[in-house]
C-alpha positions in Angstrom: 0.1 0.1 -0.2 1.6 3.2 -0.8 1.7 6.5 1.2 -1.1 8.0 -1.1 -3.5 5.2 -0.4 -3.1 5.7 3.1 -3.6 9.3 3.0 -6.9 8.4 1.2 -7.9 6.0 4.5 -6.9 8.7 6.6 -9.3 11.4 4.6 -12.1 9.0 4.8 -12.1 8.3 8.3 -11.6 12.0 8.6 -14.7 12.8 6.8 -16.7 9.9 8.2 -15.7 11.5 12.1 -18.1 14.0 13.7 -17.9 17.5 13.0 -15.1 18.9 15.7 -15.7 21.9 17.9 -14.6 25.4 17.1 -10.8 25.5 17.6 -9.3 27.5 20.5 -6.1 29.7 19.7 -2.9 27.5 20.9 -1.9 28.1 24.4 1.6 27.5 25.5 1.9 25.3 28.6 4.4 23.9 30.7 4.8 19.9 31.3 8.0 19.1 32.6 10.9 21.4 33.4 12.6 22.9 30.7 9.7 21.2 28.1 6.8 23.3 27.0 4.0 22.4 24.6 2.3 24.1 22.3 -0.7 22.0 20.6 -1.2 23.2 16.9 -4.3 22.2 14.5 -3.3 19.5 12.0 -4.6 17.0 9.6 -4.3 14.2 12.0 -6.7 11.5 12.8 -9.9 11.8 14.9 -10.6 11.7 17.7 -7.4 14.0 17.8 -7.2 17.3 16.2 -3.9 18.8 17.2 -0.2 17.7 16.9 2.2 18.8 20.1 4.9 20.9 19.4 7.3 20.3 22.1 9.6 23.3 23.0 13.0 22.2 24.8 15.3 24.3 26.6 17.0 25.0 29.6 15.3 24.2 33.0 15.0 27.4 34.2 13.1 27.9 30.5 15.9 30.5 29.5 18.4 30.4 26.5 17.9 28.3 22.6 15.1 25.9 22.4 15.0 22.9 20.3 11.2 22.4 18.2 10.3 18.6 18.2 7.5 18.2 15.5 6.3 21.0 14.3 3.5 19.6 12.1 0.8 22.2 11.0 0.6 23.0 7.7 -1.7 25.5 8.6 -0.7 29.5 8.1 -2.5 30.5 11.4 -0.7 27.7 13.7 2.2 28.2 12.4 1.7 32.1 13.0 1.2 31.3 16.7 4.3 29.4 16.8 6.6 32.1 15.4 5.1 34.2 18.0 6.1 32.1 20.9 9.5 31.5 19.3 10.1 35.2 18.9 10.6 35.6 22.7 12.6 32.3 22.6 15.9 31.6 20.4 15.6 28.8 18.2 18.7 26.4 17.5 17.1 23.1 16.0 14.1 21.5 14.7 13.7 17.8 15.7 11.8 15.2 14.5 10.2 12.0 15.8 9.1 10.6 12.9 8.2 11.2 8.9 4.3 11.3 9.0 2.8 14.5 7.9 1.0 15.8 10.9 4.6 15.7 12.4 6.7 17.5 9.8 3.9 19.9 7.9 5.6 23.0 9.0 9.1 21.9 9.8 10.7 23.3 6.4 8.8 26.8 6.8 10.0 26.8 10.2 13.2 25.8 9.5 13.4 28.4 6.5 12.0 31.3 8.5 14.6 31.0 11.7 17.5 29.8 9.7 17.9 26.7 11.8 18.8 22.8 10.3 16.3 19.8 10.8 17.3 16.6 12.7 15.5 13.0 12.4 16.7 9.3 11.7 18.3 8.4 9.0 15.5 6.1 7.8 13.2 9.2 8.5 15.6 11.2 6.5 14.8 8.8 3.6 11.2 8.7 3.4 11.5 12.4 3.4 14.1 12.8 0.8 12.6 15.2 -2.0 10.1 16.3 0.9 11.9 17.6 3.6 15.5 18.6 4.0 16.9 16.7 6.9 20.7 18.0 7.6 21.5 16.2 10.8 21.1 12.5 11.5 20.4 11.4 15.2 21.1 8.1 16.4 20.1 5.9 19.0 21.5 7.1 22.2 22.8 10.4 20.9 22.3 13.5 23.3 20.5 16.7 21.7 20.3 19.6 23.8 19.5 17.8 27.0 17.6 15.4 25.3 18.6 11.2 24.7 17.2 10.1 21.6 15.8 6.9 22.0 15.2 4.7 18.6 11.9 3.2 18.8 10.6 1.8 15.4 7.2 0.0 14.8 5.0 2.9 14.0 7.6 3.9 11.6 11.0 2.8 10.8 12.6 5.9 11.9 10.6 6.8 14.7 12.8 8.3 17.9 11.5 9.3 21.3 13.3 11.8 23.4 14.2 11.5 27.1 14.8 14.3 29.5 14.9 13.4 33.2 11.5 11.7 34.5 9.7 12.8 31.1 9.7 11.4 27.8 8.6 12.9 24.5 7.0 9.9 23.0 5.6 11.2 19.5 3.2 8.2 18.0 4.2 5.2 20.7 1.5 6.4 22.7 -1.5 8.6 22.6 -3.1 10.9 25.1 -6.1 10.9 22.8 -7.0 8.4 20.3 -4.8 5.2 19.4 -1.9 4.4 17.3 -2.1 2.8 13.9 0.9 0.0 12.8 0.3 -0.2 9.0 2.4 -2.6 7.2 3.4 -0.8 4.7 5.6 1.5 6.8 5.1 -0.2 10.4 6.1 -3.5 11.9 3.9 -4.8 15.1 6.8 -6.9 16.4 9.0 -3.9 16.2 6.3 -1.7 17.7 5.7 -4.0 21.0 9.7 -4.1 21.3 9.7 -0.4 21.5 6.8 -0.6 24.0 8.7 -2.8 26.1 12.2 -0.9 25.7 10.2 2.5 27.4 8.8 0.4 30.0 12.1 -0.7 31.2 13.5 3.0 30.8 13.4 4.8 34.1 11.2 7.7 32.9 7.8 8.2 34.6 5.8 10.6 32.4 5.0 10.3 28.5 4.8 13.2 26.6 2.6 12.1 23.5 2.3 14.1 20.2 -1.6 14.0 20.6 -3.7 14.7 23.8 -2.5 15.7 27.0 0.3 14.4 29.1 0.6 10.7 30.9 1.7 11.2 34.2 1.6 7.7 34.8 3.9 6.6 31.7 4.5 2.8 32.7 0.8 2.0 33.3 0.0 3.2 30.2 3.0 1.4 28.3 1.7 -1.9 30.0 -2.0 -0.8 28.9 -0.7 -0.7 25.0 1.3 -4.1 25.8 -1.8 -5.8 27.0 -4.4 -4.2 24.5 -1.9 -5.5 21.6 -2.0 -8.8 23.0 -5.6 -8.9 23.6 -6.1 -8.0 19.8 -3.5 -10.5 18.7 -5.3 -13.3 20.5 -8.4 -12.3 19.1 -6.6 -12.5 15.9 -5.6 -16.2 16.3 -9.0 -16.7 17.2 -10.4 -15.5 14.1 -8.1 -18.0 11.7 -9.3 -21.3 10.8 -7.8 -24.2 8.8 -10.3 -22.5 6.1 -8.2 -19.5 4.4 -9.7 -16.1 4.9 -9.7 -12.8 3.3 -8.9 -9.7 5.6 -12.6 -8.9 4.9 -13.5 -12.5 6.3 -11.3 -11.8 9.5 -12.2 -8.6 10.3 -15.5 -8.6 11.9 -14.3 -11.4 14.5 -10.8 -9.7 15.3 -12.1 -5.7 15.3 -16.0 -6.4 16.0 -15.4 -3.9 19.2 -14.5 -1.3 17.0 -16.6 1.5 15.4 -17.3 0.4 11.7 -16.0 3.9 11.0 -12.6 2.8 12.1 -12.7 -0.4 9.6 -10.5 0.6 7.2 -7.9 1.5 9.3 -8.4 -1.4 11.3 -7.9 -3.6 8.1 -4.6 -2.3 8.1 -3.9 -3.0 11.6 -5.5 -6.4 11.6 -2.5 -7.1 8.5 0.3 -6.2 10.7 -0.9 -8.5 13.3 -1.0 -11.5 10.5 2.2 -10.3 9.5 3.6 -10.7 12.8 1.9 -14.3 12.9 3.4 -15.5 10.0 6.7 -14.4 10.7 6.7 -16.5 14.1 4.8 -19.3 12.3 1.7 -18.9 14.1 -0.2 -18.5 10.8 -0.2 -19.3 7.0 -0.4 -16.8 4.0 -1.7 -17.8 0.7 -1.0 -16.8 -2.7 -4.6 -15.4 -3.1 -4.5 -12.6 -0.1 -5.6 -15.3 2.5 -5.1 -16.7 5.7 -4.9 -19.6 7.8 -3.8 -21.4 11.1 
């Protein structure tokens, strides 16, 4: 499945979602020592309507900042961010991954303020010809007081950024909505491993890209792991000796999911099936059918 097709699915879900309430102006909030957030309106997946832009600077909130995930393509939202940055020198744009609701304002911001854009090498490859990434960030690298963690699964180049007791989590978890693992660019096994890696880290709070801060990060990570294992069990239960299509399996595996989300649930189902096939727990057939 191409990125264009994924975007078509996203648009279908957005169009089918209830009308959003009027948008309030963005408000800068402190979420951790040296970390502030501005929720900007983006073309993301309902129920989320914003992507959190994190401004990371010294603990005393003085001095230059790095901007994490300036994702809004909308002029009024970019202007709101510029107004904040007029009071805070900016030295770098950091990207957690390549998805449009995380990078939509990155180029404009970097050009306006004359600063570089940094991301994982896999993200840079995905963004070639779209966003110029001039600095590559590796796992474990220190960036402006942040420790970069490579957490693939949702996207191959996904990074989280730790600082003290807080972790800027990108799309590893959500404070609003859920996380899609699409097999065209994600990997369910890697995603689960990345959740486990975060669970083994010392940080407490998770600062997601969508929704409010999650004070008890470990509890949220355990919740996500339990949910994915539950879903995998439902997929296994849906499989029979008779090969079935994704459309056949979906009602059994995702019957508890609103039908408006089934186009995306089908992508997640495929990600679970790919994992099961790799583990020898399912079989895939030439006619795009799966069995035990």
